[in-house]
C-alpha positions as CSV (number, residue, x, y, z in Angstrom):
1,M,84.4,119.1,114.5
2,S,82.9,117.0,111.7
3,K,82.1,113.4,112.1
4,E,84.5,110.9,110.5
5,T,82.9,109.2,107.5
6,T,83.6,106.0,105.7
7,K,81.9,107.1,102.5
8,K,85.2,107.8,100.8
9,C,88.7,106.4,101.0
10,P,90.9,108.2,103.5
11,N,94.0,107.4,101.4
12,C,92.9,108.5,97.9
13,G,89.5,110.1,98.3
14,N,87.7,107.6,96.0
15,T,84.0,107.2,96.8
16,H,83.7,103.8,94.9
17,L,84.0,101.3,97.7
18,I,83.3,97.6,97.9
19,L,81.0,96.9,100.8
20,L,82.0,93.7,102.7
21,Y,78.9,93.5,105.0
22,S,79.7,90.2,106.7
23,I,83.1,91.4,108.0
24,K,82.2,95.1,108.5
25,L,84.9,96.3,106.1
26,K,85.0,98.6,103.1
27,L,87.6,98.2,100.3
28,C,88.7,101.0,98.0
29,V,88.5,99.9,94.3
30,D,91.5,102.0,93.3
31,C,94.2,101.7,96.1
32,R,92.8,98.6,97.9
33,T,92.8,100.4,101.2
34,E,90.8,98.5,103.8
35,I,88.5,100.7,105.8
36,P,86.9,99.5,109.1
37,W,83.1,99.9,108.9
38,F,81.7,100.9,112.3
39,L,78.0,101.3,112.9
40,D,76.6,104.4,114.6
41,K,75.0,103.9,118.0
42,G,71.6,102.3,117.5
43,Q,72.2,101.6,113.9
44,K,71.3,98.0,112.9
45,P,73.5,96.0,110.5
46,L,72.1,95.4,107.1
47,L,72.5,91.6,107.4
């Protein structure tokens, strides 16, 4: 089974996402879908 990714919108498939670091959210520029942004185990936040 493949790992779920947040590199594309699950609604429309667009890969152009707005990264909202401080609230751990990604926003699709086309359909405005909000995508929760979870860190992998051991991955440090960028900010």
